[in-house]
C-alpha positions as CSV (number, residue, x, y, z in Angstrom):
1,X,21.7,10.1,-30.5
2,X,24.1,7.3,-30.9
3,X,25.3,7.8,-27.3
4,X,21.8,7.6,-26.0
5,X,21.1,4.3,-27.9
6,X,24.4,2.9,-26.6
7,X,23.7,3.9,-23.0
8,X,20.2,2.4,-23.3
9,X,21.6,-0.8,-24.7
10,X,24.1,-1.1,-22.0
11,X,21.4,-0.6,-19.3
12,X,19.5,-3.4,-20.8
13,X,22.4,-5.8,-20.4
14,X,22.6,-5.1,-16.6
15,X,20.4,-7.3,-14.5
16,X,18.0,-5.3,-12.4
17,X,16.9,-8.1,-10.2
18,X,19.2,-10.7,-8.7
19,X,18.2,-14.3,-9.4
20,X,16.6,-16.0,-6.4
21,X,18.9,-19.1,-6.7
22,X,22.1,-17.0,-6.6
23,X,20.9,-14.2,-4.4
24,X,21.0,-13.8,-0.7
25,X,17.3,-13.7,-0.2
26,X,17.3,-10.1,1.0
27,X,16.5,-8.8,-2.5
28,X,13.4,-11.0,-2.8
29,X,12.3,-10.0,0.7
30,X,12.8,-6.3,-0.1
31,X,10.9,-6.7,-3.4
32,X,8.0,-8.5,-1.7
33,X,8.0,-6.0,1.2
34,X,7.9,-3.0,-1.3
35,X,5.0,-4.6,-3.3
36,X,3.0,-5.3,-0.1
37,X,3.7,-1.8,1.3
38,X,2.4,-0.2,-1.9
39,X,-0.7,-2.3,-1.9
40,X,-1.4,-1.5,1.8
41,X,-0.7,2.2,1.2
42,X,-3.3,2.3,-1.6
43,X,-5.8,0.6,0.7
44,X,-5.0,3.1,3.4
45,X,-5.6,6.0,1.0
46,X,-8.9,4.4,0.0
47,X,-9.9,4.1,3.6
48,X,-9.2,7.8,4.2
49,X,-11.3,8.7,1.1
50,X,-14.2,6.6,2.6
51,X,-13.9,8.5,5.9
52,X,-14.0,11.8,4.0
53,X,-17.0,10.6,2.0
54,X,-18.8,9.6,5.2
55,X,-18.1,13.1,6.6
56,X,-19.6,14.7,3.6
57,X,-22.6,12.5,3.9
58,X,-22.9,13.4,7.5
59,X,-22.7,17.1,6.8
60,X,-25.3,16.9,4.0
61,X,-27.8,14.6,5.9
62,X,-29.8,17.7,7.1
63,X,-30.8,15.8,10.3
64,X,-32.4,12.9,8.5
65,X,-32.0,9.9,10.9
66,X,-31.5,7.4,8.1
67,X,-28.9,9.4,6.4
68,X,-27.1,10.2,9.6
69,X,-26.9,6.5,10.5
70,X,-25.6,5.7,7.0
71,X,-23.0,8.4,7.2
72,X,-21.8,7.2,10.7
73,X,-21.6,3.6,9.4
74,X,-19.5,4.8,6.4
75,X,-17.1,6.7,8.8
76,X,-16.9,3.6,11.1
77,X,-16.1,1.3,8.1
78,X,-13.4,3.7,6.9
79,X,-11.8,3.9,10.4
80,X,-11.9,0.1,10.6
81,X,-10.3,-0.2,7.2
82,X,-7.6,2.3,8.0
83,X,-6.8,0.6,11.3
84,X,-6.6,-2.8,9.5
85,X,-4.3,-1.4,6.9
86,X,-2.0,0.1,9.5
87,X,-1.8,-3.1,11.5
88,X,-1.2,-5.1,8.3
89,X,1.6,-2.7,7.4
90,X,3.2,-3.2,10.8
91,X,2.8,-7.0,10.7
92,X,4.1,-7.5,7.2
93,X,7.2,-5.3,7.8
94,X,7.9,-7.1,11.1
95,X,7.6,-10.6,9.6
96,X,9.5,-9.9,6.4
97,X,12.1,-7.9,8.2
98,X,12.8,-10.8,10.5
99,X,12.8,-13.4,7.8
100,X,15.1,-11.4,5.6
101,X,17.6,-10.7,8.4
102,X,18.1,-14.4,9.3
């Protein structure tokens, strides 16, 4: 038990994030890139769920024109959201990658 506490205390003394003033800037860029990638990934997952929900609406519409239109709109909005999240992912990684490498 004493060894576990000692190891934990030693880990607390090690800095996990380099300070911005003393760092090279790559750590900050990587951290920002990782945070943005996670957010965009979650938005992409939400867009896929919206597409699936629209598909279920379409299958259960039973030929009702109003429900079919609502389902098609839901699928369209999900596809638009997914394409925006993919483009945002590419743009953010390109920009942050170029800024961090300079």
